[in-house]
FIKOLZA-1660 file (N, C-alpha, C; in steps of 0.1 Angstrom, whole numbers, plus 5000, padded with zeros to 4 digits):
% residues 221
   i   px   py   pz ch aa at
   1 1120 5250 4280  A  M  N
   1 1127 5252 4293  A  M CA
   1 1138 5242 4295  A  M  C
   2 1134 5229 4292  A  K  N
   2 1144 5218 4294  A  K CA
   2 1155 5219 4284  A  K  C
   3 1152 5223 4271  A  K  N
   3 1162 5224 4261  A  K CA
   3 1171 5236 4265  A  K  C
   4 1166 5247 4270  A  T  N
   4 1174 5258 4274  A  T CA
   4 1184 5254 4285  A  T  C
   5 1179 5247 4295  A  S  N
   5 1188 5242 4306  A  S CA
   5 1199 5234 4300  A  S  C
   6 1196 5225 4291  A  I  N
   6 1206 5216 4285  A  I CA
   6 1216 5224 4278  A  I  C
   7 1212 5234 4270  A  L  N
   7 1221 5243 4262  A  L CA
   7 1230 5251 4272  A  L  C
   8 1224 5257 4282  A  L  N
   8 1232 5264 4292  A  L CA
   8 1242 5255 4299  A  L  C
   9 1238 5243 4302  A  S  N
   9 1247 5234 4308  A  S CA
   9 1259 5230 4299  A  S  C
  10 1256 5228 4286  A  T  N
  10 1266 5225 4277  A  T CA
  10 1276 5236 4275  A  T  C
  11 1271 5248 4274  A  I  N
  11 1280 5260 4273  A  I CA
  11 1289 5261 4285  A  I  C
  12 1283 5260 4297  A  A  N
  12 1290 5261 4309  A  A CA
  12 1301 5250 4310  A  A  C
  13 1298 5238 4306  A  T  N
  13 1308 5227 4306  A  T CA
  13 1319 5230 4296  A  T  C
  14 1316 5235 4284  A  S  N
  14 1326 5239 4274  A  S CA
  14 1335 5250 4279  A  S  C
  15 1329 5260 4286  A  M  N
  15 1337 5271 4292  A  M CA
  15 1347 5266 4302  A  M  C
  16 1342 5256 4311  A  M  N
  16 1351 5251 4321  A  M CA
  16 1362 5243 4315  A  M  C
  17 1358 5235 4305  A  L  N
  17 1369 5227 4298  A  L CA
  17 1379 5236 4291  A  L  C
  18 1374 5247 4285  A  G  N
  18 1383 5256 4278  A  G CA
  18 1393 5262 4288  A  G  C
  19 1387 5267 4299  A  S  N
  19 1396 5273 4310  A  S CA
  19 1406 5263 4315  A  S  C
  20 1401 5251 4317  A  A  N
  20 1410 5241 4323  A  A CA
  20 1421 5237 4314  A  A  C
  21 1419 5238 4300  A  S  N
  21 1429 5234 4291  A  S CA
  21 1438 5245 4287  A  S  C
  22 1438 5256 4295  A  A  N
  22 1446 5268 4292  A  A CA
  22 1461 5264 4292  A  A  C
  23 1469 5270 4282  A  Y  N
  23 1483 5269 4283  A  Y CA
  23 1489 5281 4289  A  Y  C
  24 1497 5279 4299  A  E  N
  24 1502 5290 4307  A  E CA
  24 1517 5288 4309  A  E  C
  25 1524 5299 4312  A  A  N
  25 1538 5299 4315  A  A CA
  25 1541 5288 4326  A  A  C
  26 1551 5280 4323  A  G  N
  26 1554 5269 4333  A  G CA
  26 1548 5256 4330  A  G  C
  27 1538 5255 4321  A  D  N
  27 1532 5242 4317  A  D CA
  27 1542 5234 4309  A  D  C
  28 1541 5221 4311  A  V  N
  28 1549 5211 4304  A  V CA
  28 1539 5202 4297  A  V  C
  29 1541 5200 4284  A  V  N
  29 1532 5191 4276  A  V CA
  29 1541 5181 4269  A  V  C
  30 1538 5168 4272  A  L  N
  30 1545 5157 4266  A  L CA
  30 1535 5149 4257  A  L  C
  31 1541 5145 4245  A  R  N
  31 1533 5138 4235  A  R CA
  31 1540 5126 4230  A  R  C
  32 1533 5115 4226  A  A  N
  32 1539 5103 4221  A  A CA
  32 1530 5097 4210  A  A  C
  33 1536 5092 4200  A  G  N
  33 1528 5085 4190  A  G CA
  33 1537 5081 4178  A  G  C
  34 1531 5075 4168  A  P  N
  34 1539 5071 4156  A  P CA
  34 1543 5083 4148  A  P  C
  35 1556 5083 4145  A  A  N
  35 1562 5094 4137  A  A CA
  35 1569 5087 4125  A  A  C
  36 1566 5093 4113  A  T  N
  36 1572 5088 4100  A  T CA
  36 1582 5099 4095  A  T  C
  37 1594 5094 4092  A  A  N
  37 1604 5102 4086  A  A CA
  37 1604 5099 4071  A  A  C
  38 1601 5108 4063  A  S  N
  38 1599 5106 4048  A  S CA
  38 1610 5115 4041  A  S  C
  39 1621 5110 4038  A  P  N
  39 1632 5118 4031  A  P CA
  39 1627 5123 4018  A  P  C
  40 1630 5136 4015  A  D  N
  40 1629 5142 4002  A  D CA
  40 1643 5143 3997  A  D  C
  41 1648 5131 3993  A  A  N
  41 1663 5130 3991  A  A CA
  41 1667 5134 3977  A  A  C
  42 1679 5139 3976  A  S  N
  42 1686 5141 3964  A  S CA
  42 1701 5140 3966  A  S  C
  43 1709 5137 3956  A  S  N
  43 1723 5134 3958  A  S CA
  43 1731 5139 3947  A  S  C
  44 1744 5140 3950  A  S  N
  44 1754 5142 3939  A  S CA
  44 1756 5129 3932  A  S  C
  45 1764 5130 3921  A  E  N
  45 1767 5117 3915  A  E CA
  45 1777 5109 3924  A  E  C
  46 1776 5096 3923  A  V  N
  46 1784 5088 3932  A  V CA
  46 1799 5089 3926  A  V  C
  47 1808 5091 3936  A  R  N
  47 1822 5092 3932  A  R CA
  47 1830 5079 3935  A  R  C
  48 1835 5073 3925  A  L  N
  48 1843 5061 3927  A  L CA
  48 1858 5064 3926  A  L  C
  49 1865 5063 3937  A  A  N
  49 1879 5067 3937  A  A CA
  49 1881 5082 3933  A  A  C
  50 1871 5090 3937  A  G  N
  50 1871 5104 3933  A  G CA
  50 1866 5108 3920  A  G  C
  51 1862 5098 3912  A  V  N
  51 1857 5101 3898  A  V CA
  51 1842 5099 3898  A  V  C
  52 1834 5109 3894  A  A  N
  52 1820 5108 3894  A  A CA
  52 1815 5098 3883  A  A  C
  53 1805 5090 3887  A  V  N
  53 1799 5081 3878  A  V CA
  53 1787 5088 3872  A  V  C
  54 1787 5091 3858  A  P  N
  54 1776 5099 3852  A  P CA
  54 1763 5092 3854  A  P  C
  55 1753 5100 3858  A  G  N
  55 1739 5095 3859  A  G CA
  55 1736 5088 3872  A  G  C
  56 1746 5086 3881  A  S  N
  56 1743 5079 3893  A  S CA
  56 1737 5087 3904  A  S  C
  57 1728 5082 3912  A  V  N
  57 1722 5089 3923  A  V CA
  57 1719 5078 3934  A  V  C
  58 1717 5083 3946  A  V  N
  58 1712 5074 3957  A  V CA
  58 1699 5080 3962  A  V  C
  59 1692 5071 3969  A  D  N
  59 1679 5075 3975  A  D CA
  59 1678 5068 3989  A  D  C
  60 1669 5074 3997  A  V  N
  60 1667 5069 4011  A  V CA
  60 1652 5067 4013  A  V  C
  61 1648 5055 4019  A  D  N
  61 1634 5052 4020  A  D CA
  61 1628 5057 4033  A  D  C
  62 1615 5056 4035  A  D  N
  62 1608 5061 4047  A  D CA
  62 1609 5051 4058  A  D  C
  63 1607 5056 4071  A  D  N
  63 1606 5047 4082  A  D CA
  63 1597 5053 4093  A  D  C
  64 1590 5045 4100  A  T  N
  64 1581 5049 4111  A  T CA
  64 1586 5044 4124  A  T  C
  65 1587 5052 4134  A  Q  N
  65 1591 5049 4148  A  Q CA
  65 1582 5056 4158  A  Q  C
  66 1585 5053 4171  A  L  N
  66 1578 5060 4182  A  L CA
  66 1584 5074 4183  A  L  C
  67 1575 5084 4181  A  G  N
  67 1579 5098 4182  A  G CA
  67 1576 5103 4196  A  G  C
  68 1585 5111 4202  A  L  N
  68 1583 5117 4215  A  L CA
  68 1586 5132 4214  A  L  C
  69 1576 5140 4218  A  T  N
  69 1578 5155 4218  A  T CA
  69 1575 5161 4231  A  T  C
  70 1581 5172 4234  A  G  N
  70 1578 5179 4246  A  G CA
  70 1578 5194 4244  A  G  C
  71 1569 5201 4251  A  T  N
  71 1569 5216 4251  A  T CA
  71 1570 5221 4265  A  T  C
  72 1579 5231 4267  A  Y  N
  72 1579 5238 4280  A  Y CA
  72 1574 5253 4277  A  Y  C
  73 1563 5257 4283  A  M  N
  73 1558 5270 4280  A  M CA
  73 1565 5281 4288  A  M  C
  74 1572 5289 4281  A  V  N
  74 1580 5300 4287  A  V CA
  74 1571 5312 4290  A  V  C
  75 1560 5313 4282  A  S  N
  75 1549 5323 4284  A  S CA
  75 1536 5317 4280  A  S  C
  76 1525 5324 4280  A  D  N
  76 1512 5319 4275  A  D CA
  76 1512 5317 4260  A  D  C
  77 1522 5323 4253  A  S  N
  77 1522 5322 4238  A  S CA
  77 1534 5315 4232  A  S  C
  78 1545 5314 4240  A  F  N
  78 1557 5309 4235  A  F CA
  78 1562 5297 4243  A  F  C
  79 1567 5287 4236  A  G  N
  79 1572 5275 4242  A  G CA
  79 1585 5270 4236  A  G  C
  80 1592 5262 4243  A  I  N
  80 1604 5255 4238  A  I CA
  80 1601 5241 4235  A  I  C
  81 1602 5237 4223  A  G  N
  81 1598 5223 4219  A  G CA
  81 1610 5214 4216  A  G  C
  82 1609 5201 4219  A  L  N
  82 1619 5192 4216  A  L CA
  82 1613 5179 4209  A  L  C
  83 1619 5175 4198  A  L  N
  83 1615 5163 4191  A  L CA
  83 1625 5153 4193  A  L  C
  84 1621 5141 4198  A  A  N
  84 1629 5129 4199  A  A CA
  84 1622 5117 4193  A  A  C
  85 1629 5106 4192  A  A  N
  85 1622 5094 4187  A  A CA
  85 1631 5082 4190  A  A  C
  86 1625 5070 4189  A  T  N
  86 1633 5058 4188  A  T CA
  86 1641 5058 4174  A  T  C
  87 1652 5051 4173  A  P  N
  87 1660 5053 4161  A  P CA
  87 1653 5049 4148  A  P  C
  88 1654 5058 4139  A  F  N
  88 1649 5056 4125  A  F CA
  88 1659 5047 4118  A  F  C
  89 1654 5038 4110  A  S  N
  89 1662 5029 4102  A  S CA
  89 1658 5030 4087  A  S  C
  90 1668 5033 4078  A  H  N
  90 1665 5036 4064  A  H CA
  90 1674 5027 4055  A  H  C
  91 1668 5022 4045  A  D  N
  91 1675 5015 4034  A  D CA
  91 1680 5025 4024  A  D  C
  92 1692 5024 4020  A  V  N
  92 1698 5033 4010  A  V CA
  92 1699 5026 3997  A  V  C
  93 1694 5031 3986  A  S  N
  93 1695 5025 3973  A  S CA
  93 1702 5034 3963  A  S  C
  94 1706 5028 3952  A  A  N
  94 1713 5036 3942  A  A CA
  94 1709 5032 3928  A  A  C
  95 1711 5041 3919  A  I  N
  95 1708 5039 3904  A  I CA
  95 1721 5043 3897  A  I  C
  96 1725 5035 3887  A  G  N
  96 1736 5039 3879  A  G CA
  96 1750 5034 3883  A  G  C
  97 1751 5026 3893  A  I  N
  97 1764 5021 3897  A  I CA
  97 1764 5005 3897  A  I  C
  98 1754 4999 3892  A  G  N
  98 1754 4985 3890  A  G CA
  98 1749 4977 3903  A  G  C
  99 1746 4985 3913  A  V  N
  99 1742 4979 3926  A  V CA
  99 1729 4987 3931  A  V  C
 100 1718 4980 3933  A  A  N
 100 1706 4986 3937  A  A CA
 100 1705 4989 3952  A  A  C
 101 1708 4978 3960  A  D  N
 101 1708 4980 3975  A  D CA
 101 1722 4983 3980  A  D  C
 102 1723 4994 3987  A  V  N
 102 1736 4999 3991  A  V CA
 102 1739 4996 4006  A  V  C
 103 1729 5000 4014  A  A  N
 103 1732 5000 4028  A  A CA
 103 1719 5002 4036  A  A  C
 104 1720 4999 4049  A  T  N
 104 1710 5003 4059  A  T CA
 104 1717 5011 4070  A  T  C
 105 1710 5022 4073  A  V  N
 105 1716 5031 4084  A  V CA
 105 1705 5035 4094  A  V  C
 106 1710 5038 4106  A  K  N
 106 1701 5043 4116  A  K CA
 106 1705 5057 4120  A  K  C
 107 1695 5065 4124  A  H  N
 107 1698 5078 4129  A  H CA
 107 1688 5083 4139  A  H  C
 108 1693 5092 4147  A  L  N
 108 1684 5100 4157  A  L CA
 108 1684 5114 4153  A  L  C
 109 1673 5121 4153  A  P  N
 109 1672 5135 4149  A  P CA
 109 1667 5145 4159  A  P  C
 110 1674 5145 4171  A  P  N
 110 1669 5155 4181  A  P CA
 110 1668 5169 4176  A  P  C
 111 1656 5175 4178  A  T  N
 111 1653 5188 4172  A  T CA
 111 1648 5198 4183  A  T  C
 112 1654 5210 4184  A  L  N
 112 1650 5220 4194  A  L CA
 112 1644 5232 4187  A  L  C
 113 1632 5236 4191  A  T  N
 113 1625 5247 4184  A  T CA
 113 1619 5257 4194  A  T  C
 114 1618 5269 4189  A  L  N
 114 1610 5279 4196  A  L CA
 114 1596 5279 4190  A  L  C
 115 1586 5277 4198  A  Q  N
 115 1572 5275 4193  A  Q CA
 115 1563 5287 4196  A  Q  C
 116 1555 5291 4187  A  Y  N
 116 1545 5302 4189  A  Y CA
 116 1531 5297 4189  A  Y  C
 117 1523 5299 4199  A  F  N
 117 1509 5295 4200  A  F CA
 117 1501 5308 4199  A  F  C
 118 1494 5310 4187  A  P  N
 118 1487 5323 4185  A  P CA
 118 1473 5324 4191  A  P  C
 119 1467 5312 4195  A  F  N
 119 1454 5313 4200  A  F CA
 119 1454 5317 4215  A  F  C
 120 1442 5322 4219  A  D  N
 120 1441 5325 4234  A  D CA
 120 1444 5313 4242  A  D  C
 121 1450 5315 4254  A  S  N
 121 1454 5304 4262  A  S CA
 121 1443 5295 4267  A  S  C
 122 1430 5300 4267  A  D  N
 122 1419 5292 4271  A  D CA
 122 1412 5285 4260  A  D  C
 123 1418 5285 4248  A  S  N
 123 1412 5277 4237  A  S CA
 123 1415 5262 4238  A  S  C
 124 1405 5254 4235  A  A  N
 124 1408 5239 4235  A  A CA
 124 1417 5236 4223  A  A  C
 125 1416 5243 4212  A  W  N
 125 1425 5242 4200  A  W CA
 125 1437 5250 4202  A  W  C
 126 1449 5244 4201  A  Q  N
 126 1461 5252 4202  A  Q CA
 126 1471 5249 4190  A  Q  C
 127 1468 5255 4179  A  P  N
 127 1478 5254 4168  A  P CA
 127 1491 5261 4171  A  P  C
 128 1502 5257 4165  A  Y  N
 128 1514 5264 4167  A  Y CA
 128 1524 5262 4156  A  Y  C
 129 1533 5271 4155  A  I  N
 129 1544 5270 4145  A  I CA
 129 1557 5271 4152  A  I  C
 130 1568 5266 4146  A  G  N
 130 1581 5267 4153  A  G CA
 130 1592 5267 4144  A  G  C
 131 1604 5272 4148  A  A  N
 131 1616 5271 4141  A  A CA
 131 1628 5269 4150  A  A  C
 132 1638 5262 4145  A  G  N
 132 1649 5259 4154  A  G CA
 132 1660 5252 4147  A  G  C
 133 1667 5243 4154  A  I  N
 133 1678 5236 4149  A  I CA
 133 1677 5221 4151  A  I  C
 134 1682 5213 4141  A  N  N
 134 1682 5199 4142  A  N CA
 134 1696 5194 4142  A  N  C
 135 1699 5184 4150  A  Y  N
 135 1711 5176 4150  A  Y CA
 135 1708 5162 4147  A  Y  C
 136 1714 5156 4137  A  T  N
 136 1712 5142 4133  A  T CA
 136 1725 5135 4134  A  T  C
 137 1724 5124 4142  A  T  N
 137 1736 5115 4143  A  T CA
 137 1733 5101 4137  A  T  C
 138 1742 5096 4129  A  F  N
 138 1740 5083 4122  A  F CA
 138 1749 5072 4130  A  F  C
 139 1743 5060 4130  A  F  N
 139 1750 5049 4136  A  F CA
 139 1745 5036 4131  A  F  C
 140 1751 5025 4135  A  S  N
 140 1748 5012 4130  A  S CA
 140 1746 5011 4115  A  S  C
 141 1756 5017 4108  A  E  N
 141 1756 5017 4093  A  E CA
 141 1761 5004 4088  A  E  C
 142 1754 4997 4079  A  K  N
 142 1758 4984 4074  A  K CA
 142 1757 4984 4059  A  K  C
 143 1767 4980 4052  A  T  N
 143 1766 4978 4037  A  T CA
 143 1758 4965 4034  A  T  C
 144 1752 4965 4023  A  S  N
 144 1743 4954 4019  A  S CA
 144 1752 4942 4014  A  S  C
 145 1745 4930 4013  A  G  N
 145 1752 4919 4008  A  G CA
 145 1755 4921 3993  A  G  C
 146 1746 4928 3986  A  E  N
 146 1748 4930 3972  A  E CA
 146 1760 4939 3969  A  E  C
 147 1762 4949 3977  A  L  N
 147 1773 4958 3976  A  L CA
 147 1786 4950 3979  A  L  C
 148 1786 4943 3990  A  N  N
 148 1798 4935 3994  A  N CA
 148 1801 4925 3983  A  N  C
 149 1791 4919 3977  A  G  N
 149 1794 4910 3966  A  G CA
 149 1801 4917 3954  A  G  C
 150 1798 4930 3952  A  A  N
 150 1804 4937 3940  A  A CA
 150 1817 4943 3944  A  A  C
 151 1819 4948 3956  A  L  N
 151 1831 4955 3959  A  L CA
 151 1840 4948 3970  A  L  C
 152 1835 4936 3975  A  G  N
 152 1842 4930 3986  A  G CA
 152 1837 4935 3999  A  G  C
 153 1841 4929 4010  A  D  N
 153 1836 4933 4023  A  D CA
 153 1839 4948 4025  A  D  C
 154 1828 4956 4027  A  S  N
 154 1829 4971 4028  A  S CA
 154 1823 4976 4041  A  S  C
 155 1826 4988 4044  A  S  N
 155 1820 4995 4055  A  S CA
 155 1815 5009 4050  A  S  C
 156 1805 5014 4057  A  I  N
 156 1800 5027 4053  A  I CA
 156 1798 5036 4065  A  I  C
 157 1801 5049 4064  A  S  N
 157 1799 5059 4075  A  S CA
 157 1792 5071 4069  A  S  C
 158 1784 5078 4077  A  L  N
 158 1778 5090 4073  A  L CA
 158 1781 5101 4083  A  L  C
 159 1784 5113 4078  A  D  N
 159 1787 5124 4086  A  D CA
 159 1774 5129 4094  A  D  C
 160 1776 5132 4107  A  D  N
 160 1765 5138 4114  A  D CA
 160 1762 5152 4108  A  D  C
 161 1750 5157 4111  A  S  N
 161 1745 5169 4104  A  S CA
 161 1738 5179 4114  A  S  C
 162 1741 5192 4112  A  F  N
 162 1734 5202 4119  A  F CA
 162 1726 5210 4108  A  F  C
 163 1713 5214 4111  A  G  N
 163 1706 5221 4101  A  G CA
 163 1694 5228 4107  A  G  C
 164 1687 5236 4099  A  L  N
 164 1675 5243 4104  A  L CA
 164 1663 5234 4104  A  L  C
 165 1654 5237 4112  A  A  N
 165 1642 5229 4114  A  A CA
 165 1630 5239 4114  A  A  C
 166 1619 5235 4107  A  L  N
 166 1606 5242 4108  A  L CA
 166 1596 5232 4112  A  L  C
 167 1586 5237 4119  A  E  N
 167 1575 5228 4124  A  E CA
 167 1561 5235 4124  A  E  C
 168 1551 5227 4123  A  A  N
 168 1537 5232 4125  A  A CA
 168 1529 5220 4132  A  A  C
 169 1520 5224 4140  A  G  N
 169 1512 5214 4147  A  G CA
 169 1500 5220 4153  A  G  C
 170 1492 5211 4159  A  V  N
 170 1480 5215 4166  A  V CA
 170 1477 5205 4178  A  V  C
 171 1474 5210 4189  A  D  N
 171 1469 5202 4201  A  D CA
 171 1454 5205 4202  A  D  C
 172 1447 5195 4206  A  Y  N
 172 1433 5196 4209  A  Y CA
 172 1431 5190 4223  A  Y  C
 173 1426 5198 4232  A  A  N
 173 1424 5193 4246  A  A CA
 173 1411 5185 4247  A  A  C
 174 1413 5172 4252  A  I  N
 174 1402 5163 4255  A  I CA
 174 1396 5167 4268  A  I  C
 175 1404 5170 4278  A  N  N
 175 1400 5176 4291  A  N CA
 175 1411 5184 4296  A  N  C
 176 1412 5187 4309  A  D  N
 176 1422 5196 4314  A  D CA
 176 1436 5190 4314  A  D  C
 177 1438 5178 4312  A  K  N
 177 1451 5171 4312  A  K CA
 177 1455 5165 4298  A  K  C
 178 1445 5158 4292  A  W  N
 178 1448 5149 4281  A  W CA
 178 1445 5157 4268  A  W  C
 179 1453 5154 4257  A  L  N
 179 1451 5161 4244  A  L CA
 179 1455 5151 4233  A  L  C
 180 1451 5155 4221  A  V  N
 180 1456 5148 4209  A  V CA
 180 1463 5158 4201  A  V  C
 181 1473 5153 4193  A  N  N
 181 1482 5162 4186  A  N CA
 181 1485 5156 4172  A  N  C
 182 1486 5166 4162  A  A  N
 182 1491 5163 4149  A  A CA
 182 1502 5173 4146  A  A  C
 183 1513 5168 4141  A  S  N
 183 1525 5177 4139  A  S CA
 183 1533 5173 4127  A  S  C
 184 1541 5183 4122  A  L  N
 184 1548 5182 4110  A  L CA
 184 1561 5189 4111  A  L  C
 185 1572 5183 4107  A  W  N
 185 1585 5190 4107  A  W CA
 185 1591 5189 4093  A  W  C
 186 1599 5199 4090  A  R  N
 186 1608 5199 4078  A  R CA
 186 1622 5201 4083  A  R  C
 187 1631 5191 4081  A  L  N
 187 1645 5192 4086  A  L CA
 187 1655 5194 4075  A  L  C
 188 1664 5203 4076  A  D  N
 188 1675 5205 4067  A  D CA
 188 1686 5195 4071  A  D  C
 189 1688 5184 4064  A  L  N
 189 1697 5173 4068  A  L CA
 189 1706 5170 4056  A  L  C
 190 1718 5174 4057  A  D  N
 190 1728 5171 4046  A  D CA
 190 1740 5162 4052  A  D  C
 191 1744 5153 4044  A  T  N
 191 1755 5144 4049  A  T CA
 191 1764 5139 4037  A  T  C
 192 1776 5134 4040  A  E  N
 192 1784 5128 4031  A  E CA
 192 1786 5113 4035  A  E  C
 193 1783 5104 4026  A  A  N
 193 1784 5090 4029  A  A CA
 193 1797 5085 4022  A  A  C
 194 1805 5077 4030  A  T  N
 194 1818 5072 4026  A  T CA
 194 1818 5057 4027  A  T  C
 195 1820 5050 4016  A  I  N
 195 1821 5035 4016  A  I CA
 195 1836 5032 4014  A  I  C
 196 1842 5024 4023  A  D  N
 196 1855 5019 4022  A  D CA
 196 1854 5004 4018  A  D  C
 197 1861 5001 4007  A  S  N
 197 1860 4987 4001  A  S CA
 197 1874 4984 3997  A  S  C
 198 1877 4971 3994  A  P  N
 198 1890 4966 3989  A  P CA
 198 1892 4972 3975  A  P  C
 199 1882 4975 3968  A  V  N
 199 1883 4980 3954  A  V CA
 199 1887 4994 3953  A  V  C
 200 1879 5003 3960  A  A  N
 200 1881 5017 3960  A  A CA
 200 1872 5023 3970  A  A  C
 201 1875 5036 3973  A  Q  N
 201 1866 5043 3982  A  Q CA
 201 1855 5050 3974  A  Q  C
 202 1843 5049 3979  A  V  N
 202 1831 5055 3972  A  V CA
 202 1825 5065 3981  A  V  C
 203 1823 5077 3976  A  T  N
 203 1817 5088 3983  A  T CA
 203 1805 5094 3976  A  T  C
 204 1796 5100 3983  A  V  N
 204 1784 5107 3977  A  V CA
 204 1779 5117 3987  A  V  C
 205 1775 5129 3982  A  D  N
 205 1768 5139 3991  A  D CA
 205 1753 5137 3989  A  D  C
 206 1746 5136 4001  A  V  N
 206 1732 5134 4001  A  V CA
 206 1725 5145 4009  A  V  C
 207 1715 5151 4002  A  E  N
 207 1705 5160 4009  A  E CA
 207 1693 5151 4013  A  E  C
 208 1692 5147 4025  A  I  N
 208 1681 5139 4029  A  I CA
 208 1668 5147 4031  A  I  C
 209 1669 5158 4038  A  D  N
 209 1658 5168 4040  A  D CA
 209 1645 5161 4043  A  D  C
 210 1643 5154 4053  A  P  N
 210 1630 5147 4055  A  P CA
 210 1619 5156 4060  A  P  C
 211 1607 5151 4056  A  W  N
 211 1595 5156 4063  A  W CA
 211 1592 5145 4074  A  W  C
 212 1589 5150 4086  A  V  N
 212 1585 5141 4097  A  V CA
 212 1571 5144 4101  A  V  C
 213 1562 5133 4101  A  Y  N
 213 1548 5135 4104  A  Y CA
 213 1546 5127 4117  A  Y  C
 214 1537 5132 4126  A  M  N
 214 1534 5125 4138  A  M CA
 214 1520 5128 4142  A  M  C
 215 1513 5117 4147  A  L  N
 215 1500 5118 4154  A  L CA
 215 1503 5112 4168  A  L  C
 216 1498 5120 4178  A  G  N
 216 1501 5115 4191  A  G CA
 216 1490 5119 4201  A  G  C
 217 1492 5113 4213  A  L  N
 217 1484 5115 4225  A  L CA
 217 1493 5122 4235  A  L  C
 218 1488 5133 4241  A  G  N
 218 1496 5141 4250  A  G CA
 218 1490 5143 4264  A  G  C
 219 1499 5147 4273  A  Y  N
 219 1495 5150 4286  A  Y CA
 219 1501 5163 4291  A  Y  C
 220 1493 5172 4297  A  K  N
 220 1498 5184 4302  A  K CA
 220 1500 5184 4317  A  K  C
 221 1512 5187 4321  A  F  N
 221 1516 5188 4336  A  F CA
 221 1515 5202 4341  A  F  C
% end
């Protein structure tokens, strides 16, 4: 009898928590946590004064920053999602041009998506998928000392980028307000980098196309 009472109590508590964690139209969910941008980079050959250097490529390294995401539920199943973060900083390297370290650049990748939540609104687990658009702006671009030593004092700029974005994630309700989240984005991010130096202008087309991973803690309003 005691075990039955404990079991019924546990079921009742789970049902109350599930109901309390429901996602409904008008809900706002905010999440924060470490986010890693991991470029799946590829590039054209580096062009020196418009002439391609055979076998040359550039690469972009990973960086982790504070990720911030939000969802506004327009219905029980659909939400508008926004990805933001503190600025990511990436080292740019090269092969085949006689210089390994090229530059350091920062960027912000605000991303807007339409999200679909397939589970019933009273489920504690809320997986979702989304698709939308990403805008990436680059700033604080600095050429490396190694590059400046080879070409003279130089400057670098990268074109801003618009591209498609895909995402997948899952929220798990701890209680009626707090939740934990794991999420993943794939961003279509293409840019042209231009280096102006006393020797010659250097250009290269780069497909950065990062995967962005985030683990976070969230709160539902």
